[in-house]
N, C-alpha and C positions, 0 to 999 in steps of 0.2 A: 918254616911248615915242614912237613913229611909228608904229614898226606892228609887227603882234603878231612873239612873235618866232615861231620857227620849235618853238620848245621847248613854246609854248606843248597844241603839235597833235600832243597825249596822251592814255591813261587815270589823270582826276585820285579820287583816293580822298579827304575826309570826311582828317584828322590833330588831331582837336577841340583835344587836351592840346596844340598852338599856337596856338589860333585868339587873339584878343586885340580890344579893345574896338573892338567894331563892326569886322575884321580876317579876315577863316574863314578858314583857311593847309586846300589838299593839298598831294599827294604822293604820286607815282605809287605803280599799285594792287602792283606787285614791294613796296614800299618794308615792314622788319618791322614791320606794330602791332609796339604790346602786345597781347592778349586784349583784345576788345570784342565787345559784343551789337549790334555789326552796325554798317555804317559806311559812310553815302550815296555816292556819288559821279558822279563826269560823265568825258562821254571828248567832248573838243573835238574835229575834223577839221578839214582844211584845204581838204573841197572846200561848208564851210559843214554840215553835219552833226557833232547836240549829240543827245546818250543825258542823259535821266536816269537814275542810281543808286539811288533814294528807295531806305530801307527798307522792308521788305517784308515780308510774312509770319511766323513763325520767325525772323527776322530775316537772311535774306538781303534783298542785296537788284534789285532789281527794273528795270523799263527802261520808262524812254517815251526813243519819238525826233520831237527839233524840229530845232529850223534855229537858227543864227545868223545873227548879220548885224555886219561893224564900225563902226560909230558913229564916225562923224565926228571924235572925240578923239581917233582912234588912238592909246587903250588904254581900248578896251571897247569889249560883245559885249551886243546885243540882242540877248538868246533869245528865241524863241518854239516851239509847238506846238499846231500848225496840227493839226488837226484835233479837238482833244484843248481838255475842259475848262479845263484848268494852263495857271495862268495862266504871262505873262510875267514874265522878270528881265533888269533890266539890270545885268550881270558888266565892275567897276571893275576893270583888271586896276591892284596894282600893285607887286608881282615877276612877273616871271620867268624862274630857270634852266633848265628842265628836273628840277632834283630839290626846291623848294619851289616852288609857286602858293600867292603870299596879290591876296586880288579883296573886295575888295567891294558885299557886295551891295546 
């Protein structure tokens, strides 16, 4: 992957049932997930905006604003949360086709 795919820019929800060793799997927010006690997620926007959706109280997702930048390798994002104590992270995009996102964090 030499540039970020357009399908990356949407609201993704963690599909933990599909995770494999070291690979975290996300599906679009409208996906019909089986019942779960809350799911974390993230929104990635083309303008560099990143919104983290951790599981909050009563299993309702929260919202933490951040920023992303493409890494020089063309297949990773560096995510930061300016003005917060939340640590940043790097997401290596392994697969993205609009219906499925696989990352290594």
